[in-house]
C-alpha positions as CSV (number, residue, x, y, z in Angstrom):
1,M,0.0,0.0,0.0
2,P,2.7,2.5,-0.8
3,I,0.0,4.8,-2.2
4,I,-0.7,5.9,1.4
5,I,2.3,8.3,0.7
6,L,-0.3,10.5,-1.0
7,I,-2.4,10.9,2.1
8,P,-0.3,13.9,3.3
9,T,-0.6,15.4,-0.2
10,A,-4.4,15.2,0.0
11,L,-4.5,16.6,3.5
12,C,-2.2,19.4,2.5
13,I,-4.3,20.4,-0.5
14,I,-7.5,20.3,1.5
15,A,-5.9,22.4,4.3
16,L,-4.5,25.0,1.9
17,F,-8.1,25.7,0.7
18,R,-9.2,26.2,4.3
19,V,-6.3,27.9,6.3
20,S,-3.2,29.9,5.6
21,V,-0.1,28.3,4.2
22,Q,1.7,29.3,7.5
23,R,-0.8,27.2,9.4
24,V,-0.3,24.2,7.1
25,F,3.4,24.5,7.6
26,L,3.0,24.6,11.4
27,D,0.2,22.0,11.8
28,L,0.9,19.5,9.0
29,Y,4.4,19.7,7.7
30,I,6.3,20.0,10.9
31,P,4.7,17.0,12.6
32,I,5.4,14.9,9.5
33,F,8.9,16.3,9.2
34,M,9.8,15.6,12.8
35,M,7.9,12.4,13.7
36,L,7.6,10.2,10.6
37,P,10.3,8.3,8.5
38,T,10.5,10.1,5.2
39,Y,12.6,7.5,3.3
40,Y,9.7,5.3,2.3
41,Y,8.3,6.1,-1.2
42,W,5.6,5.5,-3.8
43,K,6.7,4.8,-7.4
44,V,4.4,4.5,-10.4
45,A,5.2,4.2,-14.1
46,T,7.8,6.8,-15.2
47,L,7.0,9.4,-12.5
48,P,9.7,10.2,-10.0
49,P,9.5,8.2,-6.7
50,I,7.7,10.3,-4.2
51,D,8.6,10.0,-0.5
52,L,6.6,11.2,2.4
53,S,8.5,14.5,2.6
54,E,8.1,15.3,-1.1
55,A,4.4,14.4,-0.9
56,I,3.7,17.3,1.3
57,L,6.5,19.7,0.2
58,L,5.2,19.7,-3.5
59,P,1.8,21.3,-2.8
60,L,3.2,23.4,0.0
61,G,5.9,24.8,-2.3
62,I,3.3,25.7,-4.9
63,A,1.2,27.5,-2.3
64,I,4.2,29.4,-1.0
65,L,5.0,30.6,-4.6
66,I,1.4,31.7,-5.1
67,K,0.7,33.4,-1.8
68,E,4.1,34.5,-0.4
69,S,6.4,35.2,-3.4
70,H,5.6,38.9,-3.2
71,R,7.8,39.0,-0.1
72,W,10.8,37.7,-2.0
73,R,13.9,39.9,-2.1
74,F,16.8,38.6,-4.1
75,V,20.1,37.9,-2.4
76,P,23.2,36.1,-3.7
77,M,22.3,33.0,-1.7
78,D,19.3,32.5,-4.1
79,L,21.7,32.1,-7.0
80,W,23.8,29.6,-5.1
81,V,20.7,27.5,-4.2
82,A,19.7,27.5,-7.9
83,I,23.2,26.4,-8.9
84,F,23.2,23.7,-6.3
85,I,19.9,22.3,-7.5
86,F,21.0,22.5,-11.1
87,S,24.3,20.8,-10.4
88,V,22.5,17.8,-8.9
89,C,20.5,17.1,-12.0
90,Y,23.1,18.2,-14.6
91,A,25.8,16.0,-13.3
92,D,23.6,12.9,-13.9
93,R,22.4,14.1,-17.3
94,R,26.0,14.9,-18.4
95,N,27.0,11.3,-17.5
96,G,24.1,9.7,-19.4
97,Q,21.7,9.2,-16.5
98,T,18.7,11.0,-18.0
99,T,16.1,9.4,-15.9
100,A,18.1,9.8,-12.7
101,S,18.7,13.5,-13.6
102,T,14.9,14.1,-13.8
103,F,14.3,12.4,-10.5
104,E,17.1,14.4,-8.9
105,L,15.7,17.6,-10.2
106,F,12.3,16.8,-8.7
107,N,13.9,15.9,-5.4
108,G,16.0,19.0,-5.3
109,L,13.0,21.3,-6.0
110,C,11.1,19.7,-3.2
111,T,13.6,19.1,-0.5
112,V,16.0,22.0,-1.2
113,L,14.0,24.8,-2.7
114,V,10.8,24.5,-0.7
115,P,12.4,24.4,2.8
116,Y,14.6,27.3,1.7
117,M,11.5,29.3,0.6
118,A,9.7,28.4,3.8
119,G,12.5,29.6,6.0
120,K,12.9,32.8,3.9
121,L,9.2,33.7,3.6
122,L,6.9,32.0,6.1
123,I,8.2,32.3,9.6
124,E,9.6,35.7,10.5
125,H,7.4,37.8,8.2
126,N,4.3,36.2,9.9
127,A,5.7,36.5,13.5
128,M,5.6,32.7,14.0
129,R,9.1,32.2,15.3
130,S,8.2,31.0,18.8
131,A,5.2,28.9,17.6
132,I,7.4,27.2,14.9
133,V,10.3,26.5,17.3
134,K,7.9,25.2,20.0
135,R,6.1,22.9,17.6
136,I,9.4,21.5,16.1
137,V,10.9,20.9,19.6
138,F,7.7,19.3,21.0
139,C,7.3,16.9,18.0
140,L,11.0,16.0,18.3
141,F,10.4,15.4,22.0
142,L,7.6,13.0,21.3
143,A,9.6,11.2,18.6
144,S,12.5,10.9,21.1
145,I,10.3,9.2,23.7
146,V,9.3,6.5,21.1
147,S,12.9,6.2,19.9
148,I,14.1,5.0,23.4
149,Y,12.6,1.6,22.5
150,E,15.4,1.2,19.8
151,Y,18.1,1.6,22.4
152,R,17.1,-1.4,24.4
153,M,15.2,-3.6,21.9
154,E,17.6,-3.0,19.0
155,R,14.8,-2.4,16.5
156,N,13.5,0.8,15.1
157,P,9.9,1.3,16.2
158,F,9.1,3.7,13.4
159,A,10.3,1.2,10.8
160,L,8.3,-1.6,12.5
161,I,5.1,0.5,12.1
162,A,5.8,1.7,8.5
163,A,7.5,-1.2,6.9
164,P,4.3,-3.4,6.5
165,F,2.8,-0.7,4.2
166,F,5.9,-0.9,1.9
167,P,6.6,-4.6,1.6
168,D,8.8,-4.2,-1.5
169,E,11.1,-1.6,-0.1
170,H,14.2,-2.8,1.8
171,F,16.8,-0.4,3.2
172,A,20.3,-0.9,4.4
173,W,19.5,1.4,7.4
174,K,19.1,-1.2,10.1
175,T,19.7,-0.5,13.8
176,Q,23.4,-0.7,14.5
177,I,24.7,-2.1,17.8
178,R,27.5,-0.3,19.7
179,W,28.6,-1.0,23.2
180,G,25.9,-3.6,23.6
181,F,22.9,-1.3,22.8
182,G,21.1,-0.1,19.7
183,R,22.1,3.2,18.3
184,V,18.9,5.3,18.3
185,S,18.0,6.6,14.8
186,G,14.3,7.3,15.3
187,P,12.4,8.5,12.2
188,F,15.5,9.9,10.7
189,G,17.1,6.8,9.1
190,Q,20.5,6.8,10.8
191,S,21.8,7.5,14.2
192,E,24.1,10.3,12.9
193,L,21.1,12.0,11.2
194,A,19.1,11.6,14.4
195,G,22.0,13.1,16.4
196,M,22.0,16.2,14.2
197,M,18.2,16.7,14.7
198,L,18.6,16.2,18.4
199,F,21.3,18.7,19.1
200,F,19.3,21.2,16.9
201,G,16.3,20.5,19.2
202,L,18.4,20.8,22.4
203,V,19.8,24.2,21.4
204,M,16.4,25.5,20.6
205,T,15.0,24.1,23.8
206,L,17.5,26.1,25.8
207,W,16.5,29.3,23.9
208,L,12.8,28.6,24.6
209,N,13.6,27.9,28.3
210,Y,15.7,31.0,28.8
211,N,13.0,33.3,27.3
212,H,10.2,31.6,29.4
213,L,8.3,30.5,26.3
214,W,7.4,27.1,27.6
215,E,4.4,26.7,30.0
216,P,5.6,25.7,33.5
217,K,4.0,22.3,33.3
218,F,2.6,19.9,30.7
219,S,-1.1,20.6,30.4
220,K,-1.9,16.8,30.4
221,A,0.7,15.9,33.0
222,Q,0.5,18.4,35.8
223,W,1.5,15.7,38.3
224,L,5.1,15.6,37.0
225,P,7.4,17.2,39.6
226,F,9.7,18.8,37.0
227,K,9.2,21.8,34.7
228,K,8.2,21.1,31.1
229,S,11.4,22.7,29.8
230,T,13.5,20.5,32.1
231,V,11.8,17.3,31.0
232,I,12.1,18.2,27.3
233,A,15.8,19.3,27.5
234,S,16.7,16.2,29.5
235,T,15.0,13.8,27.2
236,L,16.6,15.3,24.1
237,G,20.0,15.2,25.7
238,I,19.7,11.6,26.9
239,V,18.4,10.4,23.5
240,L,21.3,12.3,21.8
241,L,23.7,10.2,24.0
242,M,21.7,7.1,23.0
243,T,22.5,7.7,19.3
244,Q,26.1,6.8,20.2
245,A,27.1,9.0,17.3
246,R,30.4,10.8,17.9
247,G,30.0,13.2,14.9
248,P,26.8,14.8,16.3
249,W,28.3,14.8,19.8
250,I,31.2,16.9,18.5
251,G,28.7,19.1,16.6
252,A,26.7,19.6,19.8
253,I,29.9,20.4,21.8
254,A,30.4,23.2,19.3
255,A,26.8,24.3,18.9
256,V,25.8,24.7,22.5
257,P,28.6,27.1,23.7
258,I,28.2,29.2,20.6
259,A,24.5,29.5,21.2
260,L,25.0,30.3,24.9
261,I,27.0,33.4,23.9
262,G,23.6,35.0,23.4
263,R,22.8,34.8,27.1
264,S,25.9,36.6,28.2
265,R,26.0,40.2,29.4
266,R,29.6,40.5,28.3
267,V,29.2,39.1,24.8
268,L,32.7,39.9,23.5
269,R,34.5,38.3,26.4
270,T,32.3,35.2,26.3
271,A,32.8,35.0,22.5
272,I,36.5,35.1,22.9
273,L,36.4,32.4,25.6
274,V,34.2,30.2,23.4
275,G,36.5,30.8,20.5
276,I,39.5,29.7,22.5
277,F,37.7,26.7,23.8
278,L,36.7,25.6,20.3
279,A,40.2,26.3,18.8
280,V,42.0,24.4,21.6
281,G,39.5,21.6,21.8
282,G,39.2,21.3,18.0
283,S,43.0,21.2,17.6
284,A,43.4,18.5,20.4
285,A,40.5,16.5,18.9
286,Y,42.0,16.7,15.4
287,M,45.4,15.5,16.5
288,G,43.9,12.8,18.7
289,L,41.6,11.5,15.9
290,K,44.4,11.7,13.4
291,A,46.6,9.4,15.6
292,Y,43.6,7.2,16.4
293,A,42.8,6.8,12.7
294,N,46.3,6.0,11.7
295,T,46.1,3.2,9.2
296,D,49.7,2.1,9.7
297,G,49.1,1.0,13.3
298,P,47.1,-2.0,14.6
299,T,43.3,-1.8,14.8
300,T,42.0,-2.5,18.3
301,S,38.2,-1.8,18.0
302,S,35.4,-1.4,15.6
303,E,35.3,2.4,16.5
304,Q,38.9,2.7,15.4
305,E,38.2,0.8,12.2
306,N,35.4,3.3,11.4
307,A,37.8,6.2,12.0
308,Q,40.4,4.5,9.7
309,Y,37.7,4.0,7.1
310,R,36.9,7.7,6.9
311,T,40.6,8.5,6.5
312,Q,40.9,6.0,3.7
313,L,37.9,7.5,2.0
314,L,39.8,10.8,1.5
315,D,42.9,9.0,0.2
316,N,41.0,6.9,-2.2
317,Y,38.2,9.2,-3.5
318,I,39.8,12.6,-3.7
319,P,41.7,11.6,-6.9
320,I,38.4,10.2,-8.3
321,A,36.6,13.5,-7.5
322,Q,39.3,15.5,-9.2
323,K,38.8,13.4,-12.4
324,G,35.1,14.1,-12.3
325,G,35.8,17.7,-13.3
326,P,33.6,20.7,-12.4
327,W,30.3,18.8,-12.6
328,G,31.3,15.5,-11.0
329,W,30.2,11.9,-11.8
330,G,26.6,12.1,-10.7
331,Q,25.1,9.4,-8.5
332,D,26.8,6.7,-10.5
333,F,30.4,7.6,-9.5
334,P,33.2,5.0,-9.6
335,R,33.2,2.9,-6.4
336,I,36.2,1.4,-4.7
337,G,35.7,-2.1,-3.4
338,G,34.7,-2.1,0.3
339,Q,34.1,1.6,0.4
340,G,30.6,2.1,-1.0
341,S,29.5,4.4,1.7
342,I,30.8,8.0,1.5
343,D,30.6,9.2,5.1
344,N,31.6,12.8,4.4
345,Q,29.2,15.2,2.8
346,Y,31.8,17.4,1.3
347,L,33.6,14.5,-0.4
348,F,30.2,13.2,-1.5
349,L,29.3,16.5,-3.2
350,A,32.7,16.7,-4.9
351,L,32.1,13.2,-6.3
352,T,28.5,13.6,-7.4
353,Q,28.3,17.3,-8.2
354,G,31.9,18.3,-8.8
355,W,33.5,21.4,-7.5
356,V,30.6,23.5,-8.8
357,G,28.1,21.7,-6.5
358,L,30.6,21.8,-3.6
359,L,31.3,25.5,-4.2
360,A,27.5,26.3,-4.3
361,F,26.9,24.3,-1.1
362,S,29.9,26.1,0.6
363,M,28.7,29.5,-0.4
364,I,25.2,28.8,0.9
365,A,26.8,27.9,4.2
366,V,29.1,31.0,4.3
367,E,26.3,33.4,3.5
368,A,24.0,31.8,6.0
369,L,26.7,32.1,8.7
370,S,27.2,35.7,7.8
371,Y,23.5,36.5,8.2
372,M,23.4,34.7,11.5
373,L,26.4,36.5,12.8
374,Y,25.0,39.8,11.6
375,G,21.8,39.1,13.5
376,A,23.7,38.1,16.6
377,I,25.5,41.5,16.6
378,Y,22.9,43.9,15.4
379,N,19.5,42.6,16.5
380,P,18.0,45.1,19.0
381,T,16.9,42.7,21.8
382,Q,18.7,40.0,23.7
383,R,16.0,37.5,22.8
384,D,16.6,38.1,19.1
385,R,20.4,38.1,19.5
386,Y,20.3,34.9,21.4
387,F,18.1,33.3,18.7
388,S,20.7,34.3,16.0
389,Y,23.5,32.9,18.1
390,S,21.4,29.7,18.5
391,L,21.1,29.5,14.7
392,L,24.8,30.2,14.3
393,G,25.7,27.4,16.8
394,I,23.4,24.9,15.1
395,Y,24.8,25.7,11.7
396,V,28.4,25.4,12.8
397,G,27.5,22.1,14.5
398,L,25.9,20.8,11.3
399,L,28.9,21.8,9.2
400,I,31.3,20.0,11.5
401,T,29.1,16.9,11.8
402,I,28.9,16.4,8.1
403,F,32.6,15.8,7.9
404,T,31.6,12.4,9.3
405,V,28.3,11.6,7.6
406,F,26.3,12.4,4.5
407,L,23.6,15.1,4.8
408,G,20.3,13.4,4.0
409,N,16.6,13.0,5.0
410,Q,15.4,15.6,7.6
411,P,18.8,17.1,8.4
412,S,19.1,18.1,4.7
413,E,15.8,19.9,4.7
414,L,16.7,21.5,8.0
415,F,20.0,22.8,6.5
416,F,18.2,24.7,3.8
417,L,15.3,25.7,6.0
418,L,17.9,27.4,8.3
419,A,19.7,28.9,5.3
420,G,16.4,30.7,4.3
421,W,15.5,31.5,7.9
422,S,18.9,33.2,8.5
423,Q,18.0,35.9,6.0
424,A,14.7,36.7,7.6
425,A,16.0,36.6,11.2
426,R,19.2,38.7,10.7
427,V,17.4,41.8,11.9
428,K,13.9,41.0,13.0
429,P,11.3,43.4,11.6
430,A,9.3,45.3,14.2
431,T,5.8,44.4,12.9
432,K,3.1,42.7,14.8
433,P,3.8,40.7,18.0
434,E,4.9,37.1,17.7
435,L,2.2,34.4,17.5
436,V,2.6,32.5,20.7
437,F,0.2,29.8,21.7
438,E,-0.6,29.9,25.4
439,Q,-3.1,28.0,27.6
440,V,-6.0,30.2,28.7
441,Y,-7.6,29.4,32.0
442,T,-11.3,30.2,32.3
C-alpha cells in the first residue's frame, strides 16, 4: 500500500483551501517532518519516486509561490541555491543518466528549494518564530520518547510500524549495535542523522527555556514534579547520547557554547572564551583523531576501524573527485571495493556534483553564517540576538558533523530551512507581535 504516501498530499491540499499556508506548515508539515520516517516512497510508471517528505512539500511549495512570493527579495544565496539544484541534475544528465537526472531535479526542488523558501518567507514575516520552534521541539520530544525503544530492543519502532505498508522496499538502514545497545536513529534513518536533529532541538529548547516561552507544566501531566522545559531538554540530551554517534556529539559540543554566547551580558569576552575553547579543543580532537585513525598501526576496536575507514575515504576518493571535473560523476560515481558508503558530505558532493556543487553548497553555508552573525551582533533585543547565536551554533555544529556523515533526510531539509531562515532573522522586523500559543484558564 505505498500509495498511502499521497495521504499527506491530500491533507495538505485540503488544508490549503481552508487555512493559511503558514498554518499548514505549522500543523501538518512540521509533525510529519519531525515524527515520521520520510525514506519510504511510492513509485508508479515513469514518474519520480515520491517519498513522504516530497508528498507534502510539493503542494506546500506551490502554495508558497502563489501566496508569499511577493515578499521575495533577491540575495546572492538565491543564486547559489539555484546552482546547487542545477548541479545535482546536470551531473547525472551529463553522465548519461537522463532518468536519474529528472528524478534528482524533482527531489532538489522539493527538499532543497521548498524548505529554503519556507525559511525565507513564512516564519519571521508572519511573526511565527516561537510557535514554529515550540512545535518543532515538542514533536522531536515525542519522537525521542518513542525512539528510546530502539536503544534497548535494537529495533526501530518507526520502521516496525511503517514497513508493512511498503513490503517491496528494503533499506540498508538497520539498527546498529554499539557498546551492547542499539544506536537510536528514530524516524531519521541513521543515528548520525538523528543526532543532528537532536542537538538542533536541544539548542532551541535552551532558547525557549531562557526566554520563558514554555508553559511551566505539561497541560496533560500536571502531576510531573519537573518543569516542562527541564523534561524536554533532559529527554533530548539523553536520547542524543543514545544515538552513540560521535560526529553529532562533536557538533553539539560546538553548537551549545556558541548558542550560549547570546545569554551573556559580556558578549565579546564570552565569544573570545568560546573561540579559545573551540580552537584548543578542536586542535586537540583533530590531533587525537588523526593518531587514532592512523592506518599504519594496529586496529583494536570497531570504532577505530570506522575512523580509519573515513581516513581512507579521502585518500581513495579525492583523486576520483578530481577526475570528475567541475560537474562530477553524478550518483553513479566510480566505487572502490569495500568503500561504497561515503561518510563525508563534502567528499560526496565533490564526487557527485563536482567542484561546482561543492562551491555552491559552501557559499550557501558561508552566506547563512554571515546572516546569523549579523543578526547576533545587530538585533535590537537580547531574545533576538540569542536566537541568532542559536542558529549560528546549530549551523556550525551541522557543518562540523557532516565531515563524518552524509547530509540526508530531515537534516538536509533542516540545513536549507535554516539557510532561508537566516535571511529573515538577521534583523527581526518590528511588525506585529509574535504568534505565541498559550493555555488560557477560564
